[in-house]
N, C-alpha and C positions, 0 to 999 in steps of 0.2 A: 635373272634368266632362269627359266624353269628347266629341270631335268627332263629329258625326253628319250624315247627310244630312237634308234638309228633312223634317220630320214633320208630321202633322196638327196643327192649332193647339191642340186640346185636350190632346194629348200634350206639346206644347212648354210650355204653361202649367203643366202638372203638374210638368214638369222644374224650373221655377223656384219651385214651391211644395213642393218635396220636403222630406223629413226633414232636420233640421240635419246638416251635415257632421260626421262622427264626431269628428274631431280637436278640434273646438271645442264640441261639444254638452255637454261636462261642465260648463262654466262658464255656467250659466243665470242667474247673478246680474248679468251685464254688461248695463247699460242705457245707451245712448248718446243724447245730445241731438243734434237736427238742426234745421236751418233752411233756408229757401229763399225765393225771390222771392214776395212777398205778392200779386202781380198779374200772373202770366204764364201764363195758361191756354193750352193744356191741359197744359203741362209742370208747373206748380205755381201754386197760388193759395190765399188764406186762405178756409177754409170753416168757419164757426163758430169754434171755439177751436183749430183745427189747420190744418196745411198739407196740401193734397190735390192730386193730379194724377199724371201719368205718372212724373215724377222721384221723387215721394214713394213711389209703389208700388214702383218699381224698387229704391230704396234700402232700404226696409223689408224687401222680400222677400229681397234678396241677403244682408243682414246676418242675417235670420232663419234663412237656410240655414246660418249659422255658429253658431246658437243664441244670437244677440245681439238684444236688443230695441232698437228705435229709437223714441225719443220725438219725435213731430212736433208737439208743442204749439206754437202760434204764439207767437213771442217778440218780434215787432215787424216793421216794414217792412224792405225789402231792405237799406237802408243800415245799420240796426241789426244785422241778421243778419251782415253783413260785420264789423262792429265786434266782435260776440261771438265770431266765429271767430278774429279777431286776438288777442283777450285770452284765449282758451281757455275762455270761459264756455260755448260750444257746441262740440261735437266735429265734426259733419259739416255740410258745405255740400252739399246734395243734388244740385245741378247748377248750373254756371255756366261762362262763358267764362273762359279763362286770360288774365290780364294780369300785368305785372311786380309791381304792387302786391299783388295776391292771392297771387302766388308767394312774396312775402316772408314771409307768415304762414301759408300753407297748403301741404300736400303733396297734389299732384294725381295721380290714377290716370292712367297713360299712355294707356290705351284709352278712347276717348270713350264716354260713356254714351248719347249721342244726337247727331244732326246737325240743325242748326237753320238753315234758309235765311232770311236776313235780306232784307226787302223794304221798299220805300218806299210808304207809304200816303198818298193825297192826296184832297182834295175833288174829286169828279168835275167840278164846274163850274169848278174852277181848276186843272185838271191841267196837267202840263208833260211835255216829253220827258225821259226819263232813260235814258241809255246808259252813263254812267260817273259817278264821284263828282263830277267837275268841274261837272256839271249842277246840283248842289245849292249851289254857291257863292253866297253872298249871300242865301240864303233863311233862313227862320225854322223851326227844328226843334223839335218837341215831344217831350220825353223825360221819363222818370220818374227821380226821385232815386235815385242809387246804381247806375243801370243802365249797364253797359258793353256795347258792341257790337263788341268787339275793339279792341285797343290802337291799331292803325293808323287805323281808321275813327274812333275816339274823338278822336284827334289831328286828323284832317282836319276833323271837325265843329267842334272847338274853334277851329281856326285860320281856318276859311273860312265858317262859318255863325253865326247868332245862335241860341243854345240857350235855350229856356224849359223849366224843369223843374217838375213837379208830383208829387203823391203817388201818383196812380193813373192807369191807362190810360183809365178812363172820363172823367176830367177832360181828358186829352189829346185824346181823340176828340171831346169836346164842343167844345174849342177848334178842332179841325180842321173840324168840322161848320160852325162859324160863321166859318171862315177867319181865325182869330186866329193860327194857325200855318200854314206852307206844306206841311209834310209831317211824318210820324211814321215813323221807322225802327224796325221791330219784326219779329220772326219772322213769316213769312208764315202759317204754320199758326195761330199765336197770334192774329194780327191778324184773320184771317177768322173765327175763333171769337168774337172780341169784337164784330165788326160784326154778326154774327147775334144775339148776346145783347143788344146795345144798340139793335137795330132800325134800323140805318143802312146796311145792306148795299147799298141802292140809291143812296146818297149819297156813300159813301166807297169808293174802289177801290184795289187794289194794282197797282202798275206791274209789267209783266212781267219787266223786267231785274232780276236779284238784286243786292243790295249785295255779298254774298258768302254762302257757306254755311259756318257756323262749327260747331266741335265744342263740345259741352257735356260737362263732366266732373264726376265726384264728387270731392270733396276733403275733407281733414280738417285741423283746426287743428294746427299744429306743436307746440302745447302739450298736445294730447290724449295720454293715456297708452295709447291704443288704436291707434296708427298701424300696429302690427304686423298688424292685420287687413286692411289694404288689398291686399296681394298676393293673398289668398284671394278678395276681392271681385272683383278684376280677372280671375282665372281663370274665374269664372262668366260674365263679360261676353264672354269669347272663344269661347263656344259658338256654333256655326253658327245656332242657333235664337234667339239673343239679339236681333238686329236685328228679326226678325219679331215677337217679343214686344213690343218697344218700339213698333213701328208700330201694333200692335193696341191698346196702351194709349193712344196719342195719339187714335185714333179713339174709343175708349171715353170718354176724359175730355173730348173736345170736346163730346160729347153731354151728359155730366154737367154741364159748365159752362153750356151753353146753357139747360138746365133750371133750374139754380140761380140764374142771373143774369137771370132774366126780370124785370128791374126796369122802371121807367117808361122808355120809349124816350127817347133823346136828342132834344131838339127845341129 
């Protein structure tokens, strides 16, 4: 894919929905399995029987350009997704942070598929000053099973905070709403989308200082026979238009999630 100047959005999207790359188009029989986080909108979440979101569309589109179909049927929550990647039962992890454990059983593309600013969310009536990680010491953190927020921050939370893990972010934000935890560390874009969907945007706030901005990556199980596809996926991600496309998908799927998740408000 050639480098190019910034183009109108519709042309850029067409670029990523182009005909399959000729060198790979012959083998239309390849179908890879994929999984992702079950509850991390707008990047990815469970919708019916499959994973939906920006990561899902990016992965499916880039592999489709190689003539390869990606099956996004939901296989289970995030912790199970990681287990299936480790055993080779699933080929692709559609997006995640890198840590040493995941590197032991996954091959990561070097180019990030997206950038995820991590923020601290608190109950507005029990807010606190946050300028650096030390301000979280001794507090109770609400997290989802299997979630990593980067190896260094994971270690800091383990050594300096009390962590309570649940299955979904809705459970987490319910606990924060009732002040059963002190804070939730989560991607800022994701957290804001969830506050809107859960009807608590006036009660829960994101603190302005970032925990850090982390890179999200596509990876594949080291046991997958299709690892040879990764360099061609990465070439597509190095287009000048790629970051603009991802940003447009995040906006799109934030809206999709808000409509889908119009559940009973947290109260």
